N, C-alpha and C positions, 0 to 999 in steps of 0.2 A: 468379569470380576478380576481384580488385580491379583497377580501371583507374586510371591516373594520367595527368596532363597533358591531360585532356579538358576542353575549353572549350565549353560549350553556349551558343548564341545564340538569341535570340527569332526566331520565324518568324511575322511579323505575319499573313500570309494563311492560316495554318493554323488550323483550327477547334479542334483539341485544345489544352486548357489543360495547363500543366505545374505540378506541385507537388513541392517538395522537403520531405522529412521528416527532421529532425535527430534521430536516435536510433531504435534498433530495440527499445525497451522495449515493454511492453504497450500503453501509450497511443499510441506512434508506429505500431505495427503495426495497431492497431484503426483508426486514422485512415487509414493507407495502404490498408487493405482497402476501406474505404468510398469513398475517392477514386478508387482504381483501378477499382473496380466501376462507378462512375458515369462512366467514360470518360476520366478524367484520366491524363496521363502522369506516373507517380509514381516518384521516386527516393528511396530511404531510405539515408541516410548514417550508418553506425554506427562509432563509434570503436574498439570492441573487435572481437573475432573471432567473436562469437556473438550471437544475439538474447537478449532477456529483461530487460536492465537489471538491477535489483535482484533479479529472479527468476533468480539465477545458479546456477552449478554449479562444483564442483571435483572433480578425480579424485585419490583418495588410495589408494595401494597397489592400483591397478587397479580401484577401485570409484568410480563417479560418485555424488555426493551433492549435494542442494540446499543452497544457502547463504543463501537468502532466505526469502520467504513459505512457510509450511508448511501452510496451510489455505485452502481456496477457499470463499468465500461468494458468494451471489447469482449462481449460474452462469447464470441466465437472461440476464444482460447479455452474457455470452460467446456464449450461444445466438443472441442477436440479431446479434452481430458475424459469426458464421459463416453465419447465414441470409442476410445481405446478400450473401455470396459464393456463395450457391447450394448450401450444404452445411449439415450439422447438427453441433452440438457433439458429440453422441454418436457421430457417424461419424468424428470426428477424435481424440478422446481418450476414455478411459473413466473416469468418475467413480466413486469408491468412498465408501461410507458406513459405515465401521467403527463398531461399537457394543459397549461404551462408546467414546466418542470422547475425552473429557477426564476425567482423574482429578485432583481437587484434594486435596492432602495438607496438612493443617493442623498447626501445631506442637503442638496438644493431643491429637493422635492421631486426630482425625476424618478419615475418608477419604470423599469424595463423588464418585461417578461420574456424569458427564453423558453422556447418550445422544444418538443422532441424532434420535430422536423425543421431543418434549416430554413426552408422557405417561409414557414410561419414566423420564425425568429426574425428573419429579414423584414417581414411586414411590420412586426412590432418595433423594430429599430427605426423604420421609416416614420411610423406614427409618433414615436417618443422623441427621436433625435433628428429626424429629417432625412431627406433623400440623399444628401451628400454623405452622411454617416452610413447609410445603407450601402451605398456604392463602395465606400471604404471597406466595409466588412466583407462584401462580395469579393473584392480584390484580395483582401487578407486571407480569406478562406481558401482561395485558389492557391495562394502561396503556402499556407499551412498544409494543404493536401499534397503539394509537391514535396515538401519536407518529409511527410509521412511515407509517401511512396518510395522515396529514396533511402530512408533510414530504417524502416520497420524490420526488414529482413535481417539487417545486420545488428541493430541495437535492441530489438525486442524479441524476435522469433529465433534468431540464430544463436550460435555459441558466442561466448564472451569475445568482444572484438579486440584486435591487436593490430600491430603494423601489417601483419599478413592480410588482414581484412581489406586494407586499402590496396596492397600490392597485387593481390590476386585478381582485382578488377581491372588493373591496367588503366588505360585512358578512360574507360567507363567509370572506374572508381574515382578519378579526378573530377569527372562531371558530377558524380553523386556527392562528392564533398562540397562542391559549389552549391548544389541543390539543398543540402541540409543547413547551409548558412551558419556554419560553426564558428566563423571568425568574428561575428558580431554578438553582442549580448541580446537577450530577449528584449530588454527594455529599449535598446537602441533600434532594433528592427521594428518594434511596435511604434515607436515615436516617428520613425521614418515613413511609415505607411499609414498611420492613423492620426487624424487631427482631433477627432472628438475626444474630449477628456473622459467622458463616460465610458466609451468603448475602450479607451486605453486602460482604465482601471479594471474593467472586466477581463481583458486579455492578460494584464499583468498578474491577475489572481491565479492564473493557471500555473505559475511557478510554484505556488503553495501545494500543488497536487503531488509534488515530490520534495517539498520542503526546502526549496532553493530560493536564492536571491536573484530576481530578474535583472538586476543591474550587473550581475556577474555571470549568470548561467548562460550558456550558448543559446543563440536563437533557434537552434535545433529543437528546443523544447516548445517552440511555438506550434509544433505539430499536435500538442495536447488540445489546442482549440479545435482542430479537425476531429480528433477522437471523440470529444464530448459533443460539440455542436453539430457535426455532420454525421458521425457514426452512432451517436446517441448514448445517453446515460439512462440506466434502467433501475427500477425498483425490483425487489424480490418479494413475492407474496409471502407474508408471515415474517419478513425481516431478512436482512443480509445473513444472519446466523443460520438461516435455513439452507443456504448454500454450503456452509461448513458441515452441517449435519448430513446433507446429501453426499458430499465428498466422503465423509467418514463411513456412511452406510455402504456406498459403492466400494470403497476400499476393502471393507470386510467381506462384501459379497464376492469379490474376485480373489479372496484368500489371504489378505493381510490381517494380522492380529494387531489390535490397538489396545495398549495397556495404559490406563489412566492412573494418575497419582504415583508415577514412577519417574522421578527426575534423574537424569543421567548426571553423574558427578565427575566422570572422567572418560576421555577417549583413550583406549588402550593402544599404544604404539609398540610394535615389536620390530626392532631393526629400524627400517625406514618406511614401514607400512602400518596403517591403521588396521587393527585386527579385531576390534570389538569395543565394548563400552563397559563401564562399571555403574551398577545401579544398586545403591545400598552396599551390602556385603557380597553381592553377586557379580560375576564377570560373564558377560554374554559375548560370544565370539561370532564373527561374521566375515564374509568375503568383501563387504563394502559397508561403509558407514556414511549415511546422508544426514547432514546437520541442518535441520530446519530451525535455526536459532540465529541470533545476531552474530555476525562474524567475530566481533570483538569478544563476545562471550566464549566463542569457540577458541579463539587465539589466547585469551588471557586466563580462562578458567578451566577449560576442558583438555587442552593439549599440554604436554610437558613444557616447562617455562621457556627454554631456549628456542624450541621449535615454534612455539606460539609467538614469541617476541619477533622472530624473523618474518612472520607473516603479517604483522600489524601494519596498516597503511598510514595511520596518523591523520586520516582525512577529517575535515570539518564535518561534524554531524549535521543532519538535516534538522529542520525545526521540529518542535514538539507541539503539543496542544493542551490547553486547559479545557476540559470537557465537563458537561453537566447534563442532567435530565431535569426538565421543568414540567410540572403538572399544569398545563395551560387550558383555559376555557376553549372549547371547540369553536372553530371559525371556518365555516364552509368556504370562505373567500381566501383563506390562507393558501399560499403556494406550497407544494411539497418541500421545496428548498427555498430559503430566503437568505439573502446576503445584505447585511446592513453596513454600508461603506462609511468610513469616517471622512472628515473634511480633507485631510491631506494623506492619501493612501500611501504615498511614497515614504512618509515618515515611519510607517509600520516596518518597512524593510530596514530602514536605518536603525530603528530600535532593536530589531531582532539580530541583525548581523554586524552592525558597527558598535552599538552600545551594549550588546549582550544583555538585554532586559526585555521584559514583556512590553508590548506596545502601550504607550501612554493613552492613545485613543484607538482601541482595537477594532478591527473589523469583526463583526459577530456573524457567525453562520448558524442557521437553524435548519433542522430537518424535522418536519412533522411526520412522525412514523406511521400514523394512520393514513395520511394522504399519499405518502411515498410507497409504503410497503403493505398497506391494508392490514397493519398490525392492529390488534384489538386493544384499545385503551381502557381507561376507567369509565364507569357509567356516566360520570359528569365532566370528564376532562380527557385531553389528548396528551400523549407523551411527546415532548419536543426534545430532540438532541441539540445541544448548544455547544459551540466550539469557538475558541479564540486562539489564534496562533501564539506560540510562545517559544522561547529559545530552549534548546536541550540543556540538561544539567551540566555544570562544569565537570571536568574530569576528576577534580580533587574532592568532589562530594556535592551533596544537594544544597540548593539555595535556602536561605532562611524562609520559613513558612509564611512570614509576613508579606513576602513578594507575591505569593499566590493569593493571599487574602486581599491584597490591594487590587490585583487583576480581577478577582471575583466581584469586587465592589464596582469596578468600572464596567464590567459586563452587565451587571444588574442595572446600572444607570442607563445603559444603552437599551436594554429590554424594556425598561419602564418608559423611557422617552419615546420608544416606538410603539407603545401601547400593547406590547406582547404580554406583559404581566403588570399587575398593580400591587402584587404581594411584596413584602419586604424580605421574605424568606421562601422563594419559590423553588429552590433547588432541592430535589429529593436525593440526588446523588451527584457527587463531583469527583473528578480525578485530576490531579495536578501532574506535571511532568515528573515530579518526584515519585508519584504513584506508578506512573508508567515505567520509570527506570527500575523500580523495585519489582514490578511484575514481569519485566522482560530484561533479564540480566545482560549487562554489556551494552545496552542500547543508549544509556544516559537519557532515556525518555524520548529519543529521536524516533519519529514515526516512519522514516523511509531510509534508514541506514545513513550513508554519507550524502551530503548535499552535492548537487551537480553544479558547483560554482566555478567551473573552469571548462575550457574547450576540451580538455583531456579527461574529464571526470569519468566518462563511460569506459575509458581505457584503463582507469585506475581502480574501478570497482572490482572487488574480489570475484574471481571466476568461479564457475560451478565445479570445475575439477581443480583441486589444489595441486600445485607442483610437488608438495611434500606435506605430510606423509602421503604416499600413494594409498589409494583406496579410501580417501576421505573427500567428500563432495559437499558443496553448499547449495541449499535450496531455500532461499529466504529473500525478503525484501531488501536485506543489506547486501546481497550478492547480485551478480548479473541476472536479469537486466535492471532491477531496481524495485522500488516499493509501489504499493497499490495492489489491489486484489488480482487483476489479470497478470501483472508482471510477476507477482509471487507464484502464480500457477505456472507461468512460463518458465520461471526459475526452477521449479520442481521438475518440470518436463525435461529441461536442459540437463539437470543433474542426473536424471534417470537415463537419458541418452548416453551420457558419459559413462555411467556405471555399466550399462549393457555393452557398450563398445569395448571397455577395458576388460570385461569378463568374457568377451566373445559370444555374447548371447544375441541372437538376431532380434532386431528391434522392429 
């Protein structure tokens, strides 16, 4: 039950340190678990009435559906979060590995199924595209694995990278820089290695997993192919939101207090140190403040003006998405995830990043939530999550709503031409980038923080420990190491490590 009018004050003689976490998204909950398990007194303040952040839900005609992420990769990161709390991931949620997992439908009639196991995927590539394409993918996957092995410890699991990350490795570091292929773009590396136009489109699509432009993003991001195709993409029984519920449940079990409906309006800075937050008329004091919020919201709205302005990066935001829920007739042959490619996929990136507009012929992504997550649909229909990539909102305000109405019409045309729906009004729920921007302040509707559109993007992403004010930490998809469920959890853990180190608490 939410409490109001409570004013906490420091107790100097008390050994227990106090941390406040702003936001009960995946990063905030992962951080709260780590901190509470290490003996800190942790309070999580969440503006909405439920946990999960962008991993949200909505109830439609009595059926609960996910409205955010639809596939889980790198579950071992969540395994580490739960192990910190003395439990196991598999004891808290059930992971599912439906196969085939993804179905790629091309405009020339080619249909390619991607399975949970790479060997099965390679067999499908052989049948659909030929042995040469299969051999190309085998070679590319070895290349993607090399990138992952060389980059994961620094760019995913470790602290925010900087020049010291390269220097400390010496000659080994130089070799690793070559292995991560940071000097080429994703698109160029794919073009150099892959001749099959169908495989090229499939691999280029992985840039959208962090909202970036494959023509500009470093080829390092080609490791995403290894993460999904080789390490596996999973469903979560009952829906992705069950993972958020499990994190919240475990956070409370290890001693964190989660208070819903209590938005933080200001981070209190005393001298050069963050010393607490303001919630309504109350001031809550703490030894550390962890912000599970978009960094731009922290810098522009929560910190004092001059201090926040100095921290803003001015980076180009990642893409957003137009999303919807469709009530669709059940189809036992439907894949858990379906991607409908347009005629000229490259034009989508030109629209998004060069012309700053929704794609004229959008790629449409579908997730059948019954097939993917064993969610219970309606008695006569299945809930489909639908998404089309879209640009983030301009900094000076939202676009005219007609822009999103036009995109909705184009998505509907694609669904009808693919036989997904025959209805003229199949959307039970929709959310535009404007809606995302409103729900997540400071984000401009971007799904993954800043886009990774340069070789140095990872070095420019806000770190988990801010240089000033001291005592303020970031744990979100907009901070290191980036967006997406596992990276948000990794961000939360990195922020917690920094807190524990600065407070002298054994981790």
